[in-house]
DOZA-986874 format. One record per residue (C-alpha): residue number from 1; residue in three letters; chain; x, y, z. Coordinates in steps of 0.25 Angstrom, whole numbers, plus 2048, in hexadecimal, padded with zeros to 3 digits. Layout:
<ketis>
KETI:pos:code:unit:xx:yy:zz
KETI:NUM:ALA:A:X:Y:Z
...
</ketis>
This chain:
<ketis>
KETI:pos:code:unit:xx:yy:zz
KETI:1:UNK:A:800:800:800
KETI:2:UNK:A:807:80D:7FB
KETI:3:UNK:A:804:81A:802
KETI:4:UNK:A:80B:827:805
KETI:5:UNK:A:807:827:813
KETI:6:UNK:A:80F:81C:81A
KETI:7:UNK:A:80B:81E:828
KETI:8:UNK:A:7FE:824:82E
KETI:9:UNK:A:7FA:823:83C
KETI:10:UNK:A:7EB:827:83F
KETI:11:UNK:A:7E7:82B:84D
KETI:12:UNK:A:7F2:822:853
KETI:13:UNK:A:7F3:821:862
KETI:14:UNK:A:7F8:819:86D
KETI:15:UNK:A:7F3:81A:87C
KETI:16:UNK:A:7F9:814:888
KETI:17:UNK:A:7EF:814:893
KETI:18:UNK:A:7EB:823:894
KETI:19:UNK:A:7F6:828:88C
KETI:20:UNK:A:7F7:82A:87D
KETI:21:UNK:A:806:828:879
KETI:22:UNK:A:801:82C:86A
KETI:23:UNK:A:7F4:831:866
KETI:24:UNK:A:7ED:835:859
KETI:25:UNK:A:7FA:833:851
KETI:26:UNK:A:7F7:836:842
KETI:27:UNK:A:804:835:83A
KETI:28:UNK:A:806:834:82B
KETI:29:UNK:A:813:831:825
KETI:30:UNK:A:815:830:816
KETI:31:UNK:A:81F:828:80D
KETI:32:UNK:A:82D:82E:80D
KETI:33:UNK:A:82C:837:819
KETI:34:UNK:A:835:838:825
KETI:35:UNK:A:82B:83A:830
KETI:36:UNK:A:82F:840:83D
KETI:37:UNK:A:826:83C:849
KETI:38:UNK:A:82A:846:854
KETI:39:UNK:A:827:847:862
KETI:40:UNK:A:82D:848:870
KETI:41:UNK:A:830:83B:878
KETI:42:UNK:A:823:835:87C
KETI:43:UNK:A:81B:83C:872
KETI:44:UNK:A:816:82E:86C
KETI:45:UNK:A:820:82C:860
KETI:46:UNK:A:824:81E:863
KETI:47:UNK:A:816:81A:867
KETI:48:UNK:A:811:81F:859
KETI:49:UNK:A:81C:818:852
KETI:50:UNK:A:819:80B:85A
KETI:51:UNK:A:80B:80C:855
KETI:52:UNK:A:80F:80E:847
KETI:53:UNK:A:818:802:847
KETI:54:UNK:A:80D:7F9:84E
KETI:55:UNK:A:816:7F7:85A
KETI:56:UNK:A:80B:7FC:863
KETI:57:UNK:A:7FB:7FD:861
KETI:58:UNK:A:7F5:80B:861
KETI:59:UNK:A:7E9:80E:869
KETI:60:UNK:A:7E3:815:85E
KETI:61:UNK:A:7E5:819:84F
KETI:62:UNK:A:7EC:812:844
KETI:63:UNK:A:7F8:811:83B
KETI:64:UNK:A:7F9:810:82C
KETI:65:UNK:A:807:80C:826
KETI:66:UNK:A:808:80C:817
KETI:67:UNK:A:7F9:80D:816
KETI:68:UNK:A:7F7:800:81F
KETI:69:UNK:A:7F0:801:82C
KETI:70:UNK:A:7FA:7FC:836
KETI:71:UNK:A:7F0:7F5:83F
KETI:72:UNK:A:7E9:7EE:833
KETI:73:UNK:A:7F4:7EB:82A
KETI:74:UNK:A:800:7EB:834
KETI:75:UNK:A:80A:7E3:82B
KETI:76:UNK:A:808:7EB:81E
KETI:77:UNK:A:808:7F8:826
KETI:78:UNK:A:816:7F5:82D
KETI:79:UNK:A:81C:7EE:821
KETI:80:UNK:A:824:7FA:81C
KETI:81:UNK:A:828:800:82A
KETI:82:UNK:A:834:800:832
KETI:83:UNK:A:836:806:83F
KETI:84:UNK:A:83E:809:84C
KETI:85:UNK:A:837:80C:859
KETI:86:UNK:A:840:813:863
KETI:87:UNK:A:84D:80C:865
KETI:88:UNK:A:850:800:85C
KETI:89:UNK:A:855:7F3:863
KETI:90:UNK:A:860:7EA:85E
KETI:91:UNK:A:868:7DD:862
KETI:92:UNK:A:875:7E5:866
KETI:93:UNK:A:87E:7D9:866
KETI:94:UNK:A:87A:7D6:857
KETI:95:UNK:A:87E:7DD:84B
KETI:96:UNK:A:876:7E7:844
KETI:97:UNK:A:874:7DD:838
KETI:98:UNK:A:86F:7D2:842
KETI:99:UNK:A:865:7DC:848
KETI:100:UNK:A:860:7DF:83B
KETI:101:UNK:A:85E:7D1:838
KETI:102:UNK:A:856:7CF:844
KETI:103:UNK:A:84E:7DB:843
KETI:104:UNK:A:84B:7D8:834
KETI:105:UNK:A:847:7CA:838
KETI:106:UNK:A:83D:7CF:842
KETI:107:UNK:A:837:7DA:839
KETI:108:UNK:A:837:7D2:82B
KETI:109:UNK:A:835:7C4:830
KETI:110:UNK:A:842:7C0:82A
KETI:111:UNK:A:851:7C4:82A
KETI:112:UNK:A:854:7D0:821
KETI:113:UNK:A:85E:7CE:816
KETI:114:UNK:A:86C:7D2:818
KETI:115:UNK:A:86B:7DC:80D
KETI:116:UNK:A:85F:7E3:814
KETI:117:UNK:A:866:7E4:821
KETI:118:UNK:A:873:7E9:81C
KETI:119:UNK:A:86C:7F3:814
KETI:120:UNK:A:863:7F8:81F
KETI:121:UNK:A:870:7FA:828
KETI:122:UNK:A:877:801:81E
KETI:123:UNK:A:86C:80A:81B
KETI:124:UNK:A:86C:80F:82A
KETI:125:UNK:A:87B:810:82A
KETI:126:UNK:A:87F:803:831
KETI:127:UNK:A:886:7FC:825
KETI:128:UNK:A:893:7FC:82C
KETI:129:UNK:A:88E:7F6:839
KETI:130:UNK:A:884:7EC:834
KETI:131:UNK:A:88B:7E0:83C
KETI:132:UNK:A:88F:7E7:848
KETI:133:UNK:A:888:7E4:855
KETI:134:UNK:A:87D:7EF:858
KETI:135:UNK:A:883:7F1:866
KETI:136:UNK:A:88E:7F8:85F
KETI:137:UNK:A:884:802:858
KETI:138:UNK:A:882:810:85D
KETI:139:UNK:A:874:815:860
KETI:140:UNK:A:873:81C:853
KETI:141:UNK:A:877:80F:84C
KETI:142:UNK:A:86D:807:853
KETI:143:UNK:A:862:811:84F
KETI:144:UNK:A:866:80F:840
KETI:145:UNK:A:866:800:842
KETI:146:UNK:A:858:801:847
KETI:147:UNK:A:854:809:83A
KETI:148:UNK:A:85B:7FE:832
KETI:149:UNK:A:852:7F4:838
KETI:150:UNK:A:846:7FC:835
KETI:151:UNK:A:84B:7FC:826
KETI:152:UNK:A:84C:7ED:825
KETI:153:UNK:A:83E:7EC:820
KETI:154:UNK:A:840:7F7:815
KETI:155:UNK:A:835:800:81B
KETI:156:UNK:A:82E:80B:815
KETI:157:UNK:A:82C:812:822
KETI:158:UNK:A:835:812:82E
KETI:159:UNK:A:831:817:83C
KETI:160:UNK:A:83C:81C:845
KETI:161:UNK:A:839:81F:853
KETI:162:UNK:A:843:829:859
KETI:163:UNK:A:84F:823:851
KETI:164:UNK:A:859:82E:855
KETI:165:UNK:A:855:82D:864
KETI:166:UNK:A:862:82C:86D
KETI:167:UNK:A:86C:82E:861
KETI:168:UNK:A:877:838:861
KETI:169:UNK:A:878:842:856
KETI:170:UNK:A:87F:83A:84C
KETI:171:UNK:A:876:82E:84E
KETI:172:UNK:A:86A:838:84C
KETI:173:UNK:A:870:83C:83F
KETI:174:UNK:A:872:82E:83A
KETI:175:UNK:A:864:82A:83D
KETI:176:UNK:A:85E:837:837
KETI:177:UNK:A:866:835:82A
KETI:178:UNK:A:861:827:82A
KETI:179:UNK:A:853:82B:82B
KETI:180:UNK:A:855:835:81F
KETI:181:UNK:A:85B:82A:817
KETI:182:UNK:A:850:820:81A
KETI:183:UNK:A:846:82A:814
KETI:184:UNK:A:84E:830:808
KETI:185:UNK:A:856:824:803
KETI:186:UNK:A:84D:818:807
KETI:187:UNK:A:83F:81F:806
KETI:188:UNK:A:83B:81B:814
KETI:189:UNK:A:831:823:81B
KETI:190:UNK:A:836:826:829
KETI:191:UNK:A:82D:828:836
KETI:192:UNK:A:836:82E:840
KETI:193:UNK:A:832:831:84F
KETI:194:UNK:A:83B:83A:857
KETI:195:UNK:A:83C:844:862
KETI:196:UNK:A:849:84A:85C
KETI:197:UNK:A:843:855:854
KETI:198:UNK:A:84F:85A:84D
KETI:199:UNK:A:852:84C:848
KETI:200:UNK:A:844:84B:842
KETI:201:UNK:A:845:858:83C
KETI:202:UNK:A:851:854:833
KETI:203:UNK:A:84A:848:82D
KETI:204:UNK:A:83B:849:82E
KETI:205:UNK:A:833:84D:822
KETI:206:UNK:A:826:84C:82A
KETI:207:UNK:A:823:84B:838
KETI:208:UNK:A:819:84A:843
KETI:209:UNK:A:819:84F:852
KETI:210:UNK:A:813:847:85D
KETI:211:UNK:A:812:84C:86B
KETI:212:UNK:A:80C:846:877
KETI:213:UNK:A:807:83B:86F
KETI:214:UNK:A:7FF:844:865
KETI:215:UNK:A:802:848:857
KETI:216:UNK:A:806:857:856
KETI:217:UNK:A:809:85A:848
KETI:218:UNK:A:80D:853:83B
KETI:219:UNK:A:813:857:82D
KETI:220:UNK:A:81F:85A:825
KETI:221:UNK:A:82B:85E:82D
KETI:222:UNK:A:82E:86A:824
KETI:223:UNK:A:820:86F:825
KETI:224:UNK:A:81F:86E:834
KETI:225:UNK:A:82C:875:836
KETI:226:UNK:A:828:880:82C
KETI:227:UNK:A:81C:883:834
KETI:228:UNK:A:825:886:83F
KETI:229:UNK:A:82F:88E:837
KETI:230:UNK:A:82B:89C:83D
KETI:231:UNK:A:82F:898:84B
KETI:232:UNK:A:83A:8A3:84F
KETI:233:UNK:A:843:8A3:85B
KETI:234:UNK:A:849:8B1:85E
KETI:235:UNK:A:854:8B1:869
KETI:236:UNK:A:851:8BF:86E
KETI:237:UNK:A:853:8C8:87A
KETI:238:UNK:A:84B:8CD:882
KETI:239:UNK:A:842:8C1:87E
KETI:240:UNK:A:836:8C6:886
KETI:241:UNK:A:836:8D3:87E
KETI:242:UNK:A:838:8CC:871
KETI:243:UNK:A:82C:8C3:874
KETI:244:UNK:A:823:8CF:877
KETI:245:UNK:A:827:8D5:86A
KETI:246:UNK:A:824:8C9:862
KETI:247:UNK:A:816:8C7:868
KETI:248:UNK:A:813:8D5:862
KETI:249:UNK:A:817:8D1:854
KETI:250:UNK:A:80D:8CC:84A
KETI:251:UNK:A:816:8C3:843
KETI:252:UNK:A:81B:8BC:84F
KETI:253:UNK:A:813:8B0:854
KETI:254:UNK:A:815:8A7:861
KETI:255:UNK:A:820:8AF:867
KETI:256:UNK:A:826:8A8:874
KETI:257:UNK:A:832:8A9:87D
KETI:258:UNK:A:83D:89E:87E
KETI:259:UNK:A:84A:89E:886
KETI:260:UNK:A:852:8A6:87C
KETI:261:UNK:A:848:8AF:875
KETI:262:UNK:A:83B:8AE:86E
KETI:263:UNK:A:834:8A5:864
KETI:264:UNK:A:829:8A8:85A
KETI:265:UNK:A:823:8A5:84D
KETI:266:UNK:A:827:8B0:843
KETI:267:UNK:A:827:8AF:834
KETI:268:UNK:A:834:8B1:82D
KETI:269:UNK:A:830:8BD:826
KETI:270:UNK:A:82C:8C4:833
KETI:271:UNK:A:839:8C0:83A
KETI:272:UNK:A:841:8CD:837
KETI:273:UNK:A:836:8D6:83B
KETI:274:UNK:A:835:8CF:849
KETI:275:UNK:A:843:8CF:84B
KETI:276:UNK:A:844:8DE:848
KETI:277:UNK:A:839:8E1:852
KETI:278:UNK:A:840:8D9:85D
KETI:279:UNK:A:84D:8E1:85A
KETI:280:UNK:A:847:8EE:859
KETI:281:UNK:A:841:8EC:867
KETI:282:UNK:A:84F:8E9:86D
KETI:283:UNK:A:84E:8D9:86D
KETI:284:UNK:A:85B:8D3:86B
KETI:285:UNK:A:85A:8C7:861
KETI:286:UNK:A:865:8BC:861
KETI:287:UNK:A:860:8B2:858
KETI:288:UNK:A:853:8AF:84F
KETI:289:UNK:A:851:8A0:84C
KETI:290:UNK:A:846:899:844
KETI:291:UNK:A:841:88D:84C
KETI:292:UNK:A:83B:883:843
KETI:293:UNK:A:842:876:846
KETI:294:UNK:A:83A:86A:849
KETI:295:UNK:A:83D:86B:858
KETI:296:UNK:A:837:879:858
KETI:297:UNK:A:82B:874:851
KETI:298:UNK:A:829:868:85A
KETI:299:UNK:A:82A:870:866
KETI:300:UNK:A:820:87A:861
KETI:301:UNK:A:816:86F:85D
KETI:302:UNK:A:817:867:86A
KETI:303:UNK:A:816:873:872
KETI:304:UNK:A:809:876:86B
KETI:305:UNK:A:804:868:86E
KETI:306:UNK:A:808:869:87C
KETI:307:UNK:A:800:876:87E
KETI:308:UNK:A:7F3:870:879
KETI:309:UNK:A:7F0:869:886
KETI:310:UNK:A:7F1:85B:881
KETI:311:UNK:A:7F4:851:88C
KETI:312:UNK:A:802:84B:88E
KETI:313:UNK:A:803:83D:88A
</ketis>
């Protein structure tokens, strides 16, 4: 069954006693995307991925994979999927090659061909360490080995749950580059969950944000960041005087204080006029910065969500 939408969740939720770990999750992932699923620790990311992979049963809602209903046609739905949930586990005293044989036999029902194993390990950059024991691997190498296991079935969709968690900067860079290669060179759609916003910003074409088990926003990464492009930080003194002046300007929206100055929404074309007013009123300006990173967007979105009076989960 060919369809451009390869993952769709419909009102998906998981409840433990009186607490919703994830509630009313509506995701849509299309072929070829690197989809970032963002949220703080405990937001419901891993729970959602476990439901998508049929590792836990949802309380409500459904999952569609490649057009198949996961709960009615499970085998067909999961046929083209690979995934890593949280930290991958290995037999540390065995080689990477032997671990791949065992993982492949459990997944495929038969031992994978030697060529397939070597190709998967080479693709994740472990070609020179294929027959070394896994206990000699760094944490980053183990993460890449986990991704290699997920590639054994030649999946069209790979789900990675916090793949850079606990890695040093070099390990993060390696995994980030690997994710891009999976998408651009192998045509694999990647669903990537993380609380590391900067990492996702560098690779994700689309994203969704979850907070306290609830979906907050979903869309193209570039579009969502563009909506936040007018956020301006001004390092200025005295900042309270500057804030008072900004409140009086018609082109300035949502001015507020922070530790070093003020932030506000100001269109680029009006910024010189705003700066001129501050300077004429004896405000000392040290820096002016655009704040449209994914981190800034995430903080603004989750702040709005937290101010809606929703109960904590």
